[in-house]
ROKOLKOL-624865 format. One record per residue: x, y, z of N, C-alpha, C, O in turn; residue in one letter. Coordinates in steps of 0.05 Angstrom, whole numbers, plus 32768, in hexadecimal, padded with zeros to 4 digits. Example, Ala and Ser with C-alpha at 12.3 -4.5 7.8 and 13.67 -1.06 7.14 Angstrom:
% residues 2
81087F8E809C80F67FA6809C81087FBE809C811D7FBE80A9A;81017FD3808E81117FEB808F81028001809D810C801780A1S;
//
This chain:
% residues 97
800F7FE77FFC80007FFF7FFC801580198002802A8019800FM;8009802E7FF3801F803C7FF08014805B80087FFD805F8011S;802A8069800C80228080802B801080908016801480957FFET;7FFB809680267FE680A980207FF780CB801F800980D2802EP;7FEC80D980097FF780F080037FE7810B800B7FD081118004L;7FF7811680197FE1813480247FEE814680148006814B8016I;7FDA815480007FD881707FF87FCA818A80087FB481858014I;7FD2819C80087FD081BE80157FD881CB7FFA7FF081CB7FF2V;7FBF81DA7FEA7FC281E17FDB7FBC82067FEA7FA8820A7FF8A;7FC682127FE67FC3822B7FE67FB9823F7FCA7FCB82467FBCR;7FA282477FC47F9982547FAB7F9282707FBB7F8682737FD0I;7F9F82887FA67F8E82A87FAC7F8282AC7F967F8D82A97F80Q;7F7682AE7F967F6882C47F7D7F6A82E97F867F6882F67F9AA;7F6E82EC7F687F6A83087F687F4E83117F6C7F3A83057F64N;7F51832C7F7D7F3883337F957F2483317F867F1183237F8EK;7F21833E7F6A7F1B83477F577F0183317F4C7EEA83337F44E;7F1683167F537F0582FE7F447F0582EE7F5C7F0F82D87F57H;7EFC82F27F7E7EF582DA7F8B7EE782CD7F897EEE82B67F8BE;7ECC82D27F847EB382C77F7F7EB682A97F647EB182917F65D;7EC282BF7F4F7EC682A37F387ED782907F3D7ED5827B7F30L;7EEF82927F537F03827C7F597EF2826D7F6D7EF682547F6CV;7EDD82757F847ED7826A7F937EC282567F897EC6823F7F90K;7EA4825A7F747E9F82597F617EAA823E7F557E99822B7F55S;7EC3823A7F497ECE822C7F397EDA82137F4B7ED981FB7F45Q;7EE7821E7F627EEE820D7F787ED781F77F817EDC81DF7F83L;7EBD82017F877EB381F47F977EA181E97F887E8D81E27F94L;7EA381E27F647E9E81D07F597EAC81B17F557EA6819E7F48Q;7EBC81B57F647ECC819E7F5B7ECB818E7F777ED781787F7AL;7EC281977F837ECA818B7F9F7EBA816E7FA37EC5815B7FAEI;7E9B816C7F977E8D81507F9A7E9C81397F7B7E9B81217F7AD;7EA681467F6A7EAA81367F567ECA81337F667ECD811B7F6CI;7EE281437F6E7EFA81347F7F7EE881267F917EF2810F7F92T;7ED881277F9B7ED981157FBC7ED380FC7FAC7EDC80E97FB8R;7EC780F57F917EB880E27F8E7ECE80D87F7A7EC480CA7F68N;7EF080DB7F787F0080DE7F677F0E80BD7F787F1080B67F90Q;7F1380B07F5F7F2380937F757F43809D7F7F7F5480A97F72E;7F4480967F987F60809E7FA57F5B80BA7FB97F6D80C47FC7G;7F4180C37FB87F3E80DA7FC07F3180D57FDF7F1B80CA7FE1C;7F4080DF7FF87F3980D480137F2880E8801C7F1080E88024V;7F3980F980197F2D811F802B7F34813180147F4981308007Q;7F20814180117F1E81597FFC7F0F817380057EFA81797FFBY;7F1A817F80177F0C819380287F1781AE801A7F2F81AC8014D;7F0B81C680147F0781E1800E7F0B81F380287EF881F08038L;7F1B8202802F7F148214803E7F1B823080357F2C82338023H;7F10824480427F18826880377F1F8277804F7F1282768064Q;7F38828680497F41829880617F2682A680767F1582B18068D;7F2482A780837F1582BC80937F1682E280957F0582F3809AN;7F3582E2808E7F3C82FA80877F3E8303806C7F3183178064N;7F4882FB80617F5382FC80417F4282E680347F4882CE8034K;7F2982F280277F1182D680207F2A82CC80017F3282B67FFAP;7F2F82E77FF47F3E82D47FE07F4F82BE7FDB7F5682B37FC6E;7F5882B97FF87F61829F7FF77F5B828C80007F4D828C8014I;7F6382717FF47F5082567FFB7F6482457FF67F7682437FE6F;7F58823480167F74821C80147F6581FF80117F5181F8801DV;7F7481ED7FFE7F6A81D880027F7A81C1800F7F9281BF800BF;7F6781AA80237F79819B802F7F71817E802A7F5E81738035Y;7F82817180177F7C815D800A7F89814080117FA2813E8011E;7F7A812D80157F88810B80217F8181017FFF7F6D81037FF1I;7F9E80F47FFA7F9480DB7FE47FA380C67FE77FB780C87FF5W;7F9F80B37FDF7FA280957FDA7FC480957FDC7FD2808D7FEFE;7FCE80A07FC17FE180A47FB97FEA80BE7FA47FDA80C97F95S;7FFD80C27FA4800A80CB7F8E800280D27F727FFC80E77F68R;800280B77F697FEE80AC7F4E7FDB80B97F4B7FDB80C97F38E;7FC280B67F5D7FA880B77F5E7FA580D67F637F9080E17F5BL;7FB680E57F6E7FB580FE7F767FB8810E7F577FA5811A7F4DW;7FD1810A7F497FD6810E7F307FC281097F167FC081177F02Q;7FB780F87F197F9B80F47F097F8681027F0D7F7A810B7EF9A;7F7F81087F287F7181247F2E7F7B81327F1E7F7481317F07H;7F9181447F287F9F815D7F137F95815D7EFC7F88816F7EF3M;7F9B813F7EEB7F97813F7ED17F87813E7EC77F8781437EAFD;7F6B81377EDA7F4C81357ED27F4981517EC77F5781657EC8S;7F2D814A7EB87F20815D7EA27F1581747EB97F1B818B7EB1P;7F0A81737ECC7EFD81837EE57F1381977EE77F1081AE7EDFP;7F2881917EF27F41819F7EFC7F4981AB7EE57F5581C17EE5L;7F4481A07ED27F5881B37EBF7F3C81C87EAF7F4081DD7EA3Q;7F3081C27EB17F1981D77EB07F1981ED7EC27F1C82057EBDK;7F1481E27ED47F2081FB7EF07F38820D7EE37F3382257EE0F;7F4B82077EDC7F6282157EE07F6082237EC27F6A82397EC1M;7F56821B7EAB7F5282257E8D7F3A82417EA27F3D82597E9EA;7F2A82377EB17F1582527EB47F1A82697ECA7F0E827E7ECAA;7F2E82617EDB7F4682717EEC7F58827B7EE67F61828C7EF5T;7F6582757ECE7F7F82827EC87F8582967EC57F9D82997EC4Q;7F7382B17EC37F7682C37EC87F7482CF7EE27F8582DE7EEBE;7F5C82C97EEF7F5982CC7F0D7F6182C87F297F5982D47F3CA;7F7982AC7F287F8782A57F357FA882B17F347FB782AD7F21V;7FAE82BF7F4D7FC782D67F5B7FDE82BE7F5C7FF182C07F4DA;7FDC82A87F6E7FE882A27F797FDD827B7F777FC582777F77D;7FEB82687F777FEC824C7F827FFD823C7F89800882307F77F;800282387FA28017822B7FAE800F820C7FB37FFB820A7FC1V;801881F87FAC801281DE7FB1802781C97FC6803E81C77FBEL;802181BE7FD7803181AC7FE8802B81957FE98016818E7FF3H;803A81887FDF803A816D7FE5804D81597FFB8062814F7FF5E;804181568013803C81478027803C81338032802A8124802BM;804F812780498044810F8050803F81138073804C81248080T;80348108807B802880FE8096804280F080A6804E80DB80A1R;8046810380BB806080F280CB805580F880E0806880F880EFI;804080FE80F0803880F6810B801C80F78113801680F0812AA;
//
């Protein structure tokens, strides 16, 4: 059995596009939660800077997460928000305790 992969992804929308980015992110939730290998997929919004969104994800393996990253719904999100996202930081992590 492979080691689960933890993903922490931080998306910062351009302030004028916060609603667009949020609506596009919300469209990913149910689709992704039903993808093979998805254990947890939670979206959070910063209380003080609402243009900042954070995903906390757990995947059964890096390969299954990569399949998610290459999936049509995620590619659609990236195309729809290309000009609306100011910053995107992704951390691939392993639980150590």
